[in-house]
C-alpha positions as CSV (number, residue, x, y, z in Angstrom):
1,M,82.8,124.1,39.4
2,P,80.7,123.7,42.1
3,E,81.4,119.8,43.9
4,N,77.9,119.0,43.9
5,F,77.9,119.7,40.2
6,N,81.3,117.9,39.6
7,Q,79.9,114.8,42.1
8,F,76.7,114.4,39.5
9,R,79.0,114.4,36.8
10,R,80.9,111.7,38.0
11,S,78.1,109.6,39.0
12,L,76.4,110.2,35.8
13,I,79.7,109.1,33.5
14,T,79.3,105.7,36.0
15,Y,76.0,105.2,35.1
16,L,76.7,105.8,31.5
17,K,80.1,104.3,30.8
18,G,80.3,101.4,33.9
19,V,83.3,102.7,35.1
20,I,83.9,105.1,37.6
21,E,85.9,108.4,36.3
22,E,89.2,109.1,38.3
23,K,90.5,112.0,37.1
24,Q,93.3,114.8,38.6
25,L,92.4,118.5,39.0
26,G,95.0,119.4,36.3
27,E,93.9,117.1,33.5
28,I,90.4,117.9,34.1
29,Y,91.6,121.3,34.0
30,V,93.7,121.1,30.7
31,K,91.2,119.3,29.2
32,R,88.4,121.9,29.3
33,T,90.8,124.8,28.0
34,D,91.8,122.3,25.3
35,D,88.3,122.4,24.9
36,A,87.2,125.7,24.8
37,F,91.0,127.6,23.7
38,G,92.3,124.5,21.9
39,F,93.9,126.2,18.8
40,A,95.2,129.0,21.1
41,T,96.5,126.5,22.9
42,G,98.1,124.7,19.9
43,A,100.2,127.2,18.7
44,L,101.6,127.6,21.7
45,F,102.6,124.4,22.3
46,I,103.9,124.2,18.8
47,S,105.8,126.7,19.1
48,K,107.4,124.8,21.7
49,V,107.6,121.6,20.3
50,F,107.3,120.9,16.4
51,D,109.5,122.8,14.6
52,E,110.8,122.6,10.9
53,K,112.8,119.5,12.1
54,S,109.8,117.8,13.1
55,Q,107.9,118.3,10.1
56,E,110.4,117.4,7.2
57,K,110.4,114.2,9.2
58,I,107.1,113.4,9.2
59,K,106.7,114.1,6.3
60,H,109.5,112.0,4.6
61,I,108.2,109.2,6.6
62,V,104.2,109.6,5.4
63,E,106.0,110.0,1.6
64,E,107.9,106.4,2.1
65,I,104.6,104.8,3.8
66,R,102.3,105.9,0.4
67,L,105.6,105.2,-2.0
68,T,106.0,101.1,-0.8
69,F,101.8,101.0,-0.2
70,I,101.4,102.2,-4.7
71,E,104.5,99.4,-5.0
72,T,103.0,96.9,-3.4
73,L,99.8,96.8,-5.0
74,P,100.2,95.3,-8.2
75,N,101.1,91.7,-5.8
76,I,98.1,92.5,-3.6
77,Q,96.3,88.6,-5.4
78,W,93.2,89.7,-3.4
79,M,91.9,92.5,-5.0
80,D,90.6,92.5,-9.1
81,L,93.0,94.9,-11.4
82,E,90.0,97.4,-11.1
83,T,90.2,97.8,-7.3
84,R,94.0,98.1,-7.2
85,Q,94.2,101.0,-10.0
86,Q,91.7,102.9,-7.6
87,A,93.6,102.0,-4.5
88,Q,96.4,103.7,-6.5
89,I,94.4,107.0,-7.3
90,K,93.6,107.3,-3.8
91,A,96.7,106.7,-2.5
92,Q,98.1,109.4,-5.0
93,M,95.4,111.7,-3.6
94,I,95.5,111.6,0.0
95,I,96.4,114.8,1.8
96,D,97.7,114.7,4.8
97,R,97.8,117.7,7.4
98,L,100.7,117.3,10.1
99,G,101.4,118.7,13.2
100,Y,99.0,122.0,12.9
101,P,96.8,124.0,10.4
102,K,99.0,126.5,8.7
103,W,96.6,129.6,9.8
104,L,98.0,129.1,13.4
105,E,101.4,130.5,12.1
106,D,99.9,134.8,11.7
107,E,99.0,135.2,15.3
108,R,96.1,137.3,13.8
109,N,94.6,134.7,12.5
110,I,93.9,133.2,16.1
111,D,92.4,136.5,17.2
112,R,90.1,136.1,14.4
113,F,88.9,132.9,15.3
114,Y,88.2,133.7,19.1
115,Q,86.7,137.5,18.1
116,D,83.1,136.4,18.7
117,L,83.8,134.8,21.8
118,N,82.8,137.0,24.9
119,L,83.7,135.1,28.9
120,S,82.4,136.9,31.9
121,S,84.4,138.4,34.7
122,T,82.7,136.6,37.1
123,N,84.3,134.3,39.4
124,N,81.2,131.2,38.2
125,P,83.3,129.1,35.7
126,M,80.0,127.9,35.1
127,I,78.7,130.9,32.9
128,N,81.9,131.0,30.8
129,I,81.6,127.0,30.2
130,I,78.1,128.1,28.6
131,L,79.5,131.1,26.9
132,V,82.0,128.7,25.6
133,R,79.8,126.2,24.5
134,R,77.2,128.6,22.7
135,F,80.2,130.2,20.7
136,Q,81.0,126.6,19.9
137,K,77.1,126.2,18.6
138,E,77.4,130.0,16.4
139,Q,80.5,128.7,14.9
140,N,79.0,125.3,13.6
141,L,75.8,126.9,13.0
142,K,77.7,129.6,10.3
143,K,79.1,126.7,8.6
144,L,75.5,125.9,7.4
145,G,74.8,126.2,3.8
146,Q,78.5,126.6,3.2
147,R,81.4,124.5,1.2
148,P,82.8,122.5,3.1
149,D,86.4,123.7,4.0
150,I,89.0,120.9,3.4
151,E,91.8,122.4,5.8
152,E,89.3,122.5,8.6
153,W,91.0,120.6,11.4
154,T,88.2,119.1,14.1
155,M,91.5,118.1,16.7
156,T,93.9,120.7,18.6
157,P,97.5,120.5,17.8
158,I,97.8,119.1,20.8
159,D,96.0,115.9,20.9
160,V,97.3,112.9,21.6
161,N,95.1,111.2,18.1
162,A,95.4,110.6,14.7
163,Y,92.4,110.8,12.1
164,Y,91.5,109.9,8.3
165,A,88.7,111.9,7.1
166,P,87.2,109.8,4.1
167,W,84.8,112.6,2.5
168,K,88.0,114.5,2.0
169,N,90.4,111.8,1.3
170,M,92.9,113.1,4.3
171,I,94.7,112.0,7.2
172,V,95.5,114.4,10.0
173,F,98.1,114.2,12.8
174,P,98.2,116.8,15.3
175,A,101.5,117.5,16.7
176,G,100.1,116.4,20.1
177,I,100.8,112.4,18.9
178,L,103.9,113.4,17.0
179,Q,105.9,113.4,20.3
180,T,107.9,110.6,22.3
181,P,107.3,107.7,22.5
182,F,105.5,107.6,19.2
183,F,107.8,110.3,17.5
184,D,111.5,111.3,18.0
185,A,113.0,114.3,15.4
186,N,116.0,113.8,17.1
187,I,116.7,110.0,16.7
188,P,117.2,107.9,14.1
189,I,114.7,107.5,11.7
190,S,114.4,104.2,11.9
191,L,113.3,104.0,15.4
192,N,110.7,106.2,14.6
193,F,108.8,103.9,11.6
194,G,109.2,101.3,14.4
195,S,106.4,103.6,16.4
196,I,104.2,106.5,14.7
197,A,105.1,104.5,10.9
198,S,102.4,101.8,12.4
199,I,100.1,104.5,13.3
200,I,100.7,106.3,9.6
201,G,100.3,103.3,7.8
202,R,96.6,102.1,9.9
203,K,95.2,105.9,9.1
């Protein structure tokens, strides 16, 4: 990216947010790569750092939190009976998605996901940024008039974040946040309850 463009971008962010953005080039490149190819890079990421043991352990923690919440509901006095009953139903039916979307396990699905993305061989990265943005907009436009996909993720596997989607009653914890210091499949589960469980419980 031309330096004068980057300088303008930094000035704009400083004006809009009131903070000076000081990011290393490596951090910027990783973010832009994830924005453009998040599911492709995510598939590589999970193949290295998120195995079946991690999946089973985090699933166990989620289930323990769910069961504990349901068990404590009868003792919550500030809720009336009907509200407690609805909360129990909601907790029982909540969908959890942990680590990554399952379609990433097949490389052919990744190829199909990006098949309409055509990049330029030019040395001008701005052109490819525009092509990526166009691809993403076209992907969103294809969803118009379609039934919502309950399995769709709005984060990629390497995101260090989590979210609850109320319209799906679904919690999503990407593999990116299921790493140390938040989570480690190789340490006693009690230590994981002291870290990642607080985030899960909040969601």
